[in-house]
N, C-alpha and C positions, 0 to 999 in steps of 0.2 A: 809637538804640542804637549802641554802639561795637562794631566788629567784633573778634572774638578770633582769627580766622585768615583769611588771604587766600590763595587758590590757585585751582585749576581742577578741574573734573570731567572725567575722561577717559572718554568714551563712544564706544568704537570709535575711529574717526578724528576724532570730534568733540571739541573742547575747549571747555568752558564756564567762563569766569572767574566766580568766585563770591566772596562775602564771607560769613563765618560769624558768627552772632549767638547769644548764649545765649538759649534759649527759656524758661528758668525763673529764678526768683530766690528768695532766702531771707531777704529783708529783714524779713519779718513774724515770723520765728521768735524764740523767747525766748532771750536771751543774758545770761549772768551774768558778773560779774568776780570775781576772787579777792581776798579781803580778809584782813587780820589780825584774828582774832576778838577779840583782847584790846582793841584800840583802834579797830577799824574802818578802819584805814589800808589803802589799796589796795596789792596786791602786784604788782610789775612784774618781768618777765623780761628780763634784759640778755644780750646776746650777748658772751660773754667768751672770749677765746682761751685754750686750755688750756696753751699754751706759755709765754706771758708774763703771763697773768692779767689782761690789760687788756681793757676793753670795746671792741668793734669796731663802728664805725658801719656803717649799711646799705650805703653806697657801696663799702665795702671787703669786703663779704661775697660770696664766689664759691661755686662748686660743685665738688665732687670726687667721685670714685668710689672706694669702699673695696674693695680687692682681697681675695682669699682669705687672704693673709697679713697682713691689717689695714693694708697700706700704702695711703695716701691718694694717689690720682692726680688732680691738678688737671685739670678739664675746662672749657674756655671755650665761649662761644657760637659763636665762629668754628670751633672744632673740630666742633661739632655741625652747623653749616651745611655743612661739607665732607663729611659722611657720604654714601656712595653709595646713598642711598635716594630713589627717585623719589616716594615718598609724602609727602615733606616739603613739597612744594608742589602735589602733584596727588593727588586722590582717584580712585584707579583702580577702576572698576567691574569686578567679577569675574563676577557672575552676576545673573540676575533670578529670584526665587523667589516663592512665595505667602507672604503675611504669617503664615499659620498654621504655617509651617515654622520660624519663629524662636521659640525658647523665651523667654518674657518674663523669665526669670531672667537672661538675658544682657544685658538693657537696662541701660545705665549712665547716660549724660547725654544731654540733648536740646538740639538747636540748630536754628536756622532758617538756610537758605541763601538768599541773594539774589543776583540777577545783578549782576556788577561791570562796569558800562558799558552803553551803549546797544546795542552789537553783541552782547552776551550775552543780551539779552532773548528773542530768538526761539528759539535752541537751548535756553535754560532752559525756556521754555514748552512746547517740544516734548517734552522729557524729562518734565516734570510731567504733561502730558496723556497721554503714553504709559503712565506708571505708573498713572494713575487709570483709563484705559480698559481696560488689561489686568488691573487689580486685583492688581498685583504690587509687590514692593519690590526695590530694587537693593542688592546686597551688595558692599562694596568695602573697601579698606584706606586709611588715612590716618595721617600722623604729626602729632600735636598735643600741645602741652605736654610735650615731651621724651620722648614714647613713641609707638610705632606701635600702632594699634588697629583693630579691625574697625569698620565703619560700615554703617548701614542707611539708605537714602534712601526716602522715601515722600511721596506727594502729600498735602498737608494744608492745607485752607482757602485754596486758591489759591496756595500756596507749596510749596516742597520742604523737608521736615523731615529732619534728620539725627539719628540716634541712635547714639552710640558703643556698641559691644557688647563684652562681656567675651569673652575667648578661651574655647573650649569646656573647656579643662582648668582654668579658673578657677571653674567651677560645680561645687559639691560634689554628691555623690550623696545622695538622700533615703532610701536603704535603711536607714540606721541609725536613722532617726526614725520610720519607718512601723511599725505594729503587727506584732509578730513572729508572733502567733497569728492563725489565721483567725477572722474575726468574721462571724457570721451576722446578717443584717439581715432583719427581718420585712417582708412586703409592705406591711402597713398602716403600719408605721413610715416606710418610704420614701414612701408616698403622702402621709402627713401632713407629712413634711419638704418635699416638693414643693409641697404646698398652702400651707405657710408661706412658701415662696419666692415663690409667686404673690401671696400676700396682702400682702407688704411693698410691692408696687407698684414704680413706676419711680423712678429716682434724680433728685432735684431739686437741681441744683448750687447754686441760690441759698440752700439751707439748710445748705450745708457751710461750717463755720467752725472755727477752732481754739479749742476750749473750754479747753485748758490755758493758752494765752496770755491769754485773757480772765480766767481765774481768777487768774493771776499779777498781771495789771494791777490787779484789784480788791484783791488782797492788798497790793500796793505803795501804792495809794491809801489804804487803811485805815491802814497804818503811818505814812504821811506826815501824816495827820490826827490821829494819836495814839490812834486807836481800836483795837479788837480785830477781827481778821478774822472774818467769819462762818464758822460750821462748815460743812464741805462736806456736801452732800446725798448720802447713800449710795444707790447704785442698788438698787432692790428686787430681792431674791433674788440679789444678786451674791455670788459666792464660795461659794455653797452647793453641796452635792453632789447631783447629780441621781439620785434614787432610782427614780422611775417615769418612764421616757423617754416613754411614750405620753401620760401626763398633762401632762408639760412641753411636748410638742409641741402638744397640743390647747389648752393655756392660751396658748401663744405665738400660735397661729393666731387664737384668739378675741380676744386683745389687739390684734393687728395689724388685724383687721377693725373692731374698735370704734374704733381710732384713725383709721380712714378713714371712719367713719360708717356702716359696714355691720354688720348684725346677723346672727344665726344662729350655730348651733354648727358646728364643723368636722365634715365627713362626715355631716351631717344629724342630729346629736344627740350626746349624751354617752354613748351606750351603750358605746362603745369604752373610755372611761376607767374604767368600772366592771368591765370584764372582768379576771379574775384573770390574773396574768402566767403562772402555771403552766398554765392551761387554754388559753392562746393557742397556736396551732400555729406552730412554727418551721420555716419552709421557705426554702431558698435562693431568691433572686430570679432568676427566669428571664425569659422573654419576657412582656411585658404582654399580648400577644395570646393566649398560652396561658392566662394567668390568667383573661382574660375568657371564653374558650371553656369553661374548667372551671366557672366560675360559672354560665354559661348552661346547661351540661349538668346541674348540680346543681339549678337552678331547674326545668328541664323534667322531671327525674326526680321531684321532689317533686310536681309537678302530675300526673304519670302515676300516682303512688301514690294521690293523692286521687281520681282518676278511677276507678281500679280498685276502690277502697273503695266508691265510690258505686254502682258497678255491682253489687257483691256484695250491698249492702243494699237494692236497689230491686226491688220486685215480689214476689209470692208464688211465682213460679216459682223465683227464686233460693233462697228458703227451702226449697222442696221438694227442690231439687237438693242443697242442703247437708245436708238430712235424709237423703237417699239415700246421700250419701257417708259419713255417720257410721254408718248401720246396715248398709250393704251390705258385701260382700266386696271384696278389692282389685280384682278384675276388673270386677265390676259397678259399682264406684265410678268406674272409668275411663270406662265407657260412659255413665254418667249425666252425667259432666262433659264429655262430648263435645258435638259441635255438632249435636244433633238426630238421633241414630241411631235406627233402628227398634227395636233391642233395648231401649233406654232407655224408649221409649213403651210397649212391651208390659209391662215389669215395673212401670211406674208404674200402668197400668190394673189389673194383677193385684193390686197392693197395695191399690188402692181397693176392689175387690170383696171382698177378704178382710176389709177393715175393716168393710164393710157387713154381712157374715155374722156377724162377731163381735158387732156391735151388736144384730142381730136375736136371737141366742142369749141375750144378757143380758136383753133385754126380755122374751123368752119365759119365762125362769126367774122373773122378777119377777112375771109374770102368774100362773104356777102356784102360786107361794107365796101 
């Protein structure tokens, strides 16, 4: 690889000569040329001087800076080399921070840094191993391609990778695109969304490819052969409005599991999909532990109710006690419902003797008749 910047890393009093290489390439991207639609001729852009109207060759093209009054100030490479900027040849490390402290929105371009010379190998390896051992990244400033930029250094695959960063004021705020109204998410919706995330599995980099580039190549091949390009296959359900979010989540989880050869419905069945949206409880999402405790209490409460109901309907004593509650006064009913008081026993035996006398009287009247 050809180096794009040569300089050194300033690490305290340590100076590490390095060469910089581009870590990415765009050779596989689709590139189109402009043509004249009437005859198919290619359109070229020529560099023409606005003063004399003549085409300017590349070796005569320089750079200039347009001032506020539209005056063009010529700037040469010698002028830029004389700028009092230490970062033109030195990447000065300012601090070491955790990688999670860097917003990914600031990441711009990626490079690999390699030691420049045999003497640079040991300090290079020392910085690389220190970054990896401390699990930190180095933040510094460097001037490349005619501008000064922030840079982040990190250990990567046995080398030091450098990512140029945008300045903080170059990152726009997301407040204007976030939902303005408060949106309430149901607990079961969040659970299904997380289940879908788990069902998709891990990322297989061998399956990543540019579908757009392949489709363009097939289109070009078909046109060269004089045939008609095949109609694109529309993605199922693409572009449709989601009416039932729960049903869409459940179908997504089911499709993800089937694609991985796993069976079963999400959340142990499709009962949730048949639940009416109006009857579903809408609650703000709190702690998952609180939700689990609430569910446990509800389950234990229903079990307690079943136990109490079983106790009420078991045995003749419960029937007699219930009968005493229905026929007795408020005070006697309380005693009967008590835990085996003596007053309750006496009244129960009195009621039994009264019932026997009433039965004897009725039998006597039948005999006299």
